[in-house]
C-alpha positions in Angstrom: -281.4 39.5 -108.5 -280.6 36.1 -110.1 -280.9 32.7 -108.1 -279.5 29.7 -109.3 -282.6 26.9 -109.8 -282.9 23.3 -110.1 -286.2 22.1 -111.4 -286.8 18.7 -112.2 -287.5 19.7 -115.9 -286.7 22.4 -118.0 -289.1 25.3 -118.9 -289.5 26.0 -122.6 -289.7 29.8 -123.7 -288.9 29.6 -127.0 -289.1 27.3 -130.2 -288.3 24.1 -128.1 -285.5 25.5 -126.5 -285.1 25.3 -122.7 -284.2 28.4 -120.3 -281.2 27.8 -118.2 -279.3 29.3 -115.5 -275.6 30.5 -116.2 -274.6 27.2 -114.8 -276.6 25.3 -117.2 -279.3 24.1 -115.3 -283.0 24.7 -116.2 -284.4 28.0 -115.0 -288.0 28.3 -113.5 -289.4 30.7 -115.8 -292.2 31.9 -113.2 -289.5 33.2 -110.8 -287.9 35.1 -113.5 -291.5 37.0 -114.4 -292.4 37.4 -110.4 -288.9 38.9 -109.8 -289.6 41.2 -112.9 -292.9 42.3 -112.0 -291.7 42.9 -108.6 -288.7 44.9 -110.1 -291.6 47.2 -111.3 -293.5 47.6 -108.5 -290.5 48.6 -106.3 -289.2 51.3 -108.7 -293.0 52.6 -108.7 -292.8 52.8 -105.0 -289.3 54.2 -104.9 -289.4 57.1 -107.3 -290.4 59.8 -104.9 -288.1 58.7 -102.1 -285.1 58.4 -104.3 -285.8 61.9 -106.1 -286.0 63.0 -102.5 -282.5 62.7 -102.4 -281.8 65.7 -104.3 -283.6 67.9 -101.6 -282.8 66.1 -98.3 -280.1 63.4 -97.0 -282.9 62.1 -94.6 -285.2 60.4 -97.3 -286.2 56.8 -96.4 -287.8 54.4 -98.9 -291.5 54.2 -99.4 -291.7 50.5 -99.7 -290.4 50.0 -95.6 -291.8 53.3 -94.0 -295.0 54.0 -92.3 -296.9 56.5 -94.1 -299.9 58.1 -91.9 -300.4 61.6 -93.8 -302.2 59.9 -97.0 -299.2 59.8 -99.2 -300.0 56.2 -99.6 -303.1 56.9 -101.4 -303.6 56.9 -105.1 -300.8 54.7 -106.5 -299.2 54.0 -103.4 -302.1 52.0 -102.4 -301.3 49.5 -105.3 -297.7 49.3 -104.7 -296.6 50.4 -101.1 -296.4 47.7 -98.6 -297.4 45.5 -101.6 -294.5 44.6 -103.6 -291.5 44.2 -101.6 -292.9 40.9 -99.9 -292.6 39.3 -103.4 -289.3 40.4 -103.5 -288.6 39.3 -100.2 -290.2 35.7 -100.5 -288.0 35.4 -103.9 -284.5 36.3 -102.2 -285.6 33.3 -99.6 -286.5 30.8 -102.6 -283.4 31.9 -104.5 -281.3 31.3 -101.4 -282.5 27.9 -100.6 -282.5 26.8 -104.4 -278.5 28.1 -104.5 -278.0 25.9 -101.2 -279.1 22.9 -102.9 -277.2 23.7 -106.3 -274.1 24.6 -104.1 -274.6 21.4 -102.0 -274.2 19.3 -105.1 -271.0 20.8 -106.0 -268.7 22.1 -103.6 -268.2 20.6 -99.6 -269.3 23.6 -97.9 -271.8 25.4 -99.3 -272.5 27.2 -96.1 -269.3 29.3 -96.8 -270.2 29.8 -100.3 -273.5 31.4 -99.3 -271.7 33.4 -96.5 -269.5 34.7 -99.2 -272.3 35.8 -101.3 -274.4 37.6 -98.4 -271.2 39.8 -97.5 -270.6 40.4 -101.0 -274.1 41.7 -101.3 -273.8 43.5 -97.7 -270.4 45.3 -99.7 -272.8 46.3 -102.6 -275.6 47.4 -100.5 -273.3 49.7 -98.4 -271.8 51.3 -101.2 -275.6 51.9 -102.7 -276.3 53.3 -99.2 -273.6 56.0 -98.6 -273.0 56.8 -102.4 -276.8 57.1 -103.6 -279.4 56.4 -101.4 -280.4 55.8 -98.0 -283.3 53.9 -98.6 -281.0 50.8 -100.1 -283.0 47.5 -99.5 -279.7 45.2 -100.0 -278.3 46.0 -96.9 -281.3 45.1 -94.8 -281.2 41.8 -97.2 -278.1 40.9 -96.4 -278.0 41.7 -92.7 -281.1 39.2 -92.4 -279.8 36.8 -94.6 -276.7 36.5 -92.4 -278.6 36.6 -89.1 -281.7 34.5 -90.3 -281.4 32.7 -93.2 -278.2 31.4 -93.2 -278.6 30.0 -89.6 -281.9 28.5 -90.8 -280.2 26.0 -93.1 -279.4 23.9 -90.4 -283.0 23.6 -89.1 -285.2 21.0 -90.0 -288.0 22.5 -92.6 -290.9 22.0 -90.3 -289.1 24.4 -87.7 -288.1 26.8 -90.8 -292.1 26.9 -91.7 -293.3 27.5 -88.3 -290.8 30.2 -87.5 -291.4 31.8 -90.7 -295.4 31.5 -89.8 -294.8 33.4 -86.4 -292.2 36.3 -87.8 -294.6 36.9 -90.6 -297.8 37.0 -88.2 -296.2 38.9 -85.3 -295.4 42.1 -86.6 -298.8 43.2 -87.7 -300.0 42.0 -84.7 -297.4 44.3 -82.9 -298.1 47.0 -85.0 -295.3 47.0 -87.0 -294.6 46.8 -91.2 -291.7 47.4 -93.5 -288.4 45.9 -92.9 -289.3 43.6 -89.7 -291.5 41.5 -92.0 -288.3 40.6 -93.8 -286.8 37.9 -91.7 -290.2 36.0 -91.7 -290.6 36.4 -95.6 -287.2 35.0 -96.0 -288.0 31.8 -94.3 -291.3 31.5 -95.6 -289.6 31.3 -99.2 -287.0 29.0 -98.2 -289.5 26.9 -96.3 -291.8 26.6 -99.7 -288.6 25.6 -101.6 -287.7 22.9 -99.1 -291.0 21.4 -99.4 -290.8 21.1 -103.2 -293.6 23.7 -103.8 -291.4 25.9 -106.1 -290.7 22.7 -108.0 -294.3 22.6 -108.7 -295.1 26.4 -109.0 -295.4 26.2 -112.8 -297.9 23.3 -112.9 -300.6 23.9 -111.1 -304.0 25.9 -111.5 -306.2 25.2 -108.8 -304.0 25.8 -106.0 -302.8 29.8 -107.1 -306.7 29.7 -107.9 -308.0 28.9 -104.4 -305.1 31.0 -102.9 -305.6 34.0 -104.9 -309.6 34.0 -104.0 -308.6 33.9 -100.4 -306.3 36.3 -100.5 -308.5 38.7 -102.5 -310.9 38.2 -100.0 -309.0 39.3 -97.3 -307.3 41.9 -98.9 -310.3 43.6 -99.7 -311.6 44.6 -96.3 -308.1 44.7 -95.4 -307.3 47.9 -97.6 -310.7 49.4 -96.9 -309.4 49.4 -92.9 -306.3 50.6 -93.8 -308.0 53.5 -95.6 -310.4 54.1 -92.8 -307.7 53.9 -90.0 -305.5 56.2 -92.3 -307.8 59.0 -92.7 -309.0 58.8 -89.1 -305.5 58.8 -87.9 -306.0 55.7 -85.6 -303.2 53.7 -84.1 -303.9 50.9 -85.8 -303.0 52.1 -89.3 -299.5 50.1 -89.1 -301.4 46.9 -88.5 -303.7 47.3 -91.5 -301.2 48.5 -93.7 -299.0 45.2 -93.0 -302.4 43.0 -93.1 -303.4 44.6 -96.5 -299.7 44.8 -98.1 -299.3 40.9 -97.4 -302.9 39.9 -98.6 -302.4 41.9 -101.8 -298.9 40.7 -102.4 -300.4 37.1 -102.4 -303.1 38.0 -104.6 -300.6 39.8 -107.0 -298.6 36.4 -107.3 -301.4 33.9 -107.6 -302.6 36.2 -110.4 -299.4 35.8 -112.2 -299.0 32.3 -111.9 -302.5 31.7 -112.9 -301.9 34.3 -116.0 -298.8 32.0 -116.9 -301.0 28.9 -117.7 -302.7 31.1 -120.1 -302.0 32.3 -123.6 -300.5 35.6 -121.9 -297.5 33.5 -120.8 -295.3 34.7 -123.7 -296.2 37.8 -123.5 -295.5 37.9 -119.6 -292.1 36.2 -120.1 -291.1 38.7 -122.5 -292.1 41.6 -120.7 -290.9 41.1 -116.8 -288.2 38.0 -117.3 -285.6 40.0 -118.8 -285.9 42.6 -116.1 -286.3 39.9 -113.6 -283.3 38.1 -114.8 -280.9 41.3 -114.3 -283.0 42.6 -111.2 -279.8 43.4 -109.5 -278.4 45.4 -112.1 -281.7 47.4 -112.9 -282.3 47.8 -109.3 -278.9 49.7 -108.8 -279.0 51.4 -112.1 -282.7 52.8 -111.5 -281.1 54.7 -108.6 -279.0 56.7 -111.0 -281.7 56.9 -113.7 -284.3 58.3 -111.0 -281.7 61.0 -109.8 -281.3 62.1 -113.3 -285.2 62.2 -114.1 -285.4 64.1 -110.9 -283.2 66.9 -111.8 -285.0 66.9 -115.2 -288.6 67.1 -113.9 -287.8 69.6 -110.9 -289.7 70.7 -108.3 -290.4 68.7 -104.8 -291.0 65.2 -105.6 -294.0 65.7 -102.9 -295.7 67.8 -105.7 -295.1 64.9 -108.1 -298.3 63.6 -109.5 -299.3 59.9 -110.0 -299.1 60.6 -113.5 -295.3 61.8 -113.0 -294.4 58.9 -111.1 -295.4 56.6 -113.6 -294.0 58.6 -116.7 -290.4 58.6 -114.5 -290.7 55.1 -114.2 -291.8 54.2 -117.6 -289.1 56.3 -118.8 -286.6 54.1 -116.9 -288.5 50.5 -117.2 -288.4 50.7 -120.9 -284.8 51.5 -121.5 -284.0 48.8 -118.8 -286.0 46.2 -120.5 -284.5 46.8 -123.9 -280.8 46.9 -122.9 -281.8 43.5 -120.7 -283.3 41.7 -123.6 -280.6 42.8 -126.1 -277.8 42.0 -123.3 -279.4 38.5 -122.3 -279.0 37.6 -126.3 -275.4 37.7 -125.8 -274.6 37.0 -122.3 -275.7 34.6 -120.1 -276.4 37.2 -117.0 -276.4 40.8 -116.3 -272.9 42.5 -115.2 -273.4 42.9 -111.8 -275.2 39.7 -111.5 -272.2 38.3 -113.3 -269.6 39.7 -110.7 -271.8 38.6 -107.8 -271.8 34.9 -109.1 -268.1 35.3 -109.4 -267.5 36.5 -105.9 -269.9 33.9 -104.7 -268.1 30.9 -106.2 -264.6 32.4 -105.8 -263.8 31.6 -109.7 -264.8 33.5 -112.9 -267.9 32.1 -114.3 -268.3 32.6 -118.1 -270.4 35.3 -119.4 -270.6 35.2 -123.2 -273.0 32.6 -124.5 -271.6 29.9 -126.7 -272.9 29.7 -130.4 
């Protein structure tokens, strides 16, 4: 999903040339990298659930369901409940960044955001009923309409406090998955409104300290998740949610630190094209997984982690190639462009000028 950004200075990613949004404003490169990384993790978590659509109509999304049968072990231990918090956080960030951008350009920016969420809801419903019951766009649109949009009238202190409550309460009550989405949305919005996102690529100390804190908490939380899952205890869902949130935080901090190293060009080259076309890639991945499921055959329950990785790789590599080549000529992905057109109610330019 593509979000317009308005940082104080452009991010330089090429030979002295800034990366910009479709509206000509500088992009925050770290957000594109995080979004691309999250897209890869979401696909890994969703390969089996999507492939299940070939066998049953009741398949649901792995990243938002509770599994006590041990299916989350192995590869799932690194992706289930670990990646979707990043995507949800980024959605809240993008929403607030777009509100700032729209506020400077139109008289009624909230009407524009309302239209944007309604269009997302329409795309999500089409995805859900035509391809896959585990669609997350519908949940994002509904949570955006019920939580994010009304929060724009609240002071940032209230948004931050409400975010803390809505993120902490579900694990305490033994819940995980989609119930965390509203809190993560508000957390992303609060970080933007406090100016944290504007400084996201400048600091090393903050992500280093936070990363150590998250990692130190994630290790025992993951251990408790494994123990409670093996024993079939009632607190499994709580530890599943806690371990997922802490691991997601550690992933984000690790990526932010790596972006301050010589690996930055590599990370941007690998993840940014996928992240800038996340909506197009997310929806097209469903079709590609269904095709791969027919090619691989058999029940997805019997697929090994290696098979899941191969299927995901066979999808992500072509998506990366197409995204990279497409963005050399065009400003946005095709679905991102249509979404922007519907949001602003006027046709935006698509092809890059020379």
